[in-house]
C-alpha positions, 0 to 999 in steps of 0.5 A: 709127506717126506721122502727119505733116501739113503744111498749106500755102497750096495743098496739105495734105501728109500721111504715115503713118510706120512707124518711119523708113519712109514707109508712105503719102503724099498731097497734097490741096488745102488748105481755107479752114478748114484742117480740111477738107484734113486730114480728106481727107488722113487719109482717103486715108492710111487708104485707102492703108495701113489702120491701127487708131486705137490704132496711132498714137503721135502726130499732128504738124501744121505749119500756116500758119494763124496766119501767114496770119491775120496777113498777111491781117489777118483773124480777129485778137483785139481786142488791148491793148498795155501797156508798163511804162516810164514815165517812159522810152520814151514817144516811140515808143509801141506799134504805132509803124510798124505797117501801119494795116490790121493795127492796125485789124484787131486794134483795137489800143490802146496804153497806157503805165504806170510800170515797167521796168528799165535795161540794168544791171538798175536799176528805172526806176520801181516798178509802179503797181498802182492804175494797172494795176487802173484800166487793166484796168477800162477794157480790160474795158469796151472788150471787149478780148480779149487783152493784151500786156505788155512791160516795158523790159529784161524779158529782164534782169529779168522780175519786173515783167511777172510781177507785172503779169500777176497783177494783170491776170489778177485783174481780167480772168480770161477774157482771155489775157495774153502776156508779152514776156520769154517770146516775144522777145529784147532789143530793146524795139520788136521784142520788143513787136511779137512779143508783140502779134502773139502776143496777137492770135492767142490767140483763133484758136489756141484755135479751131484747137486745138478744130478739130484735136481734133475732126478726130482724134476723127472718126477715133477717133485718141486719140494726142497731137497736136502742132504743129511750131514755128519751130525744127523741134521740137514743142509740145503744143496747150496751148503752141500756144494760149499761143504761136501765134507760134511756129508761123509758120515751121513750113512751111519748117522742116518741109521742112528737117527732112524733107530732113535725114532723107530725105537723111541729111545734117545739114549742107547747104543745102535748097531747098524749091520749092512751088507759089508760092515757093522757101524756101532755108535752111541745116541745121546739125546737122540743124536749121535755122540760126536768124536772128540779126537782126530778122525782118519779119513782115507788115510788122512788125519782130520778134525772136522765134526764126525760122529763117534762111530766104529766099524767092524767087518761083519755084514750080511755078505760076510764070508764065514771061515770054517777053518777058523772056527766059524769066524765071520768076516771081515771079507765080504761078497758085497753086492754079489750076495744075490749070486754067491750066497748059498740061499741064492744058489751060490757056493759061498757060505755067508752070514746071510746063510747063517741067519736063514739056517738059524731061522732068524731071516726069511730070504732066498731058499731055506732048503739050500742051507738045511744041511749046515751043521747046527753047531757051526751055525751056533758058533758063527752066531756066537762069534758075531754076538761076542764081537758086537758086545765087545765093541759096544762095551768099548764105547759106553761110558759106564758099566750099567746095562745099555739098550742096543737098537739093531737096525739094517738088514743084517741086524737079524744076526744079533741075539735078543741080549748081548752078554754084559751089555744089554737087551737088543731091540729091533724096531719095526722097519729096522731094515730101512732105518737109514732112510727113515733117519734121513726123512725125519732129519731136523735142521741144526745151528752150531756155534763152536769158537773161542769167546773172551769171557769178562769177569761176571759175564759168563752167563751173558756170553753163554746166552748170546752163544745160545741165541746165535746157535738158535738164529743159525738153525732158523736161518738154515730152515728150522721152524722157530717155535721148534728149536731147542738146545740139544748140546752145550759145552764150555771149556776155559782155555787158561793159556789165552788172554781175556779169560778165553773159553771155547764154547760149543752149542748146538740148536736143533729144530724141525724143518719148516715147510712152506704152507700150501695154497688152497688150490694145492690142498683141495 
């Protein structure tokens, strides 16, 4: 058995999976400390379908805890950004164009030091060890809690970042160090921004990991604990503490992976309608399509791996504005839905009231919305359908119809067919697809770097990269026999020497669980 949990801003969804079947499911309110909602959800699963702790093979959790901390500019570590670059790139220092409130929240300081490489791999200047040691001493005295190191063109040559990390770690042994070549892609400012964000969350990641272990301990569950990451696969708690930025989009990706499993479709569009927003994305080979452009997070441009997901302000708690022709959203009553919606005796007309009045949902007291004008109800539903169709249409790559899988509690607002797009499918257990996606998540290994491809050796280099991706998946916990290549891309880079080619390969496999002893299986 597996337990999948998705912690959203409003609700914490949880499922108990027995193989591919949902044995129990629940939706509870999210608490400020995250662990409270998880604790309540686990207790409800145990009540619905009693299980022994040793029957659980793994617990998979998706959480918005880290992205919320960034958006709220709260609980961030005191962070220093070190760029290895001088005498180049001094015109635009670290934190350029950052929201001031965010930089203030992490007490962000920027430091430039010699180092870095040109785009062709030539060194800009050698590393200055004495300067780094002096800087480390200064940071230690200032009480810095995390450090982000970025070297110019480190995706081409990461040697200077690795050397700098060794020097800084020797001087600041208790301070975590984040290296940009392990987080972002080519593009100095965006990669640096992603690394700074990751560094600012390292302290919080350690606290969250400890809290999650404690909650499972309360239920005597000793199974491995994983968190879902941006590409819909899993990482263990040690990796989470090193790369918390990798969890930012776990909510939408969990929903999309759950949609793929529940619907049986691997290539489709997915609309996840929650309480406040709707997330729209495209599934390719059963995994979310990744964004190829810079992604803005909390007002900061970044370029780490993120799914190509677009959100609009339509959800079950969205207000309906009659003065604007029954327009839905973008404002929402959010977690106050049980108190403010008409069907619960409140005074605010919401999308949930529209769904109940139209007979598409059974929630609250339907008699409280019987007096709504049928024409207004149809107009509100048409507004939702038109905007959802336009968003899916903007994301698909051909004019052919594409099936649309509706998940999330608010997907009842969607019609059976989106005009100009395709049919809408709502699979069984669609309301907890996000938790299902977490429970069935697999383990991945990815290679994304620049290779020198000698004439006649292209296929050999690709084979070596594939094997490296497979090895990384197995090292992350995938069963060797289940690993397969799900995505591959190689693009020659003509301005670099040595027939340089950027190769990106992703391998995915099922999580390998430890066999139980005979005593455990009796």
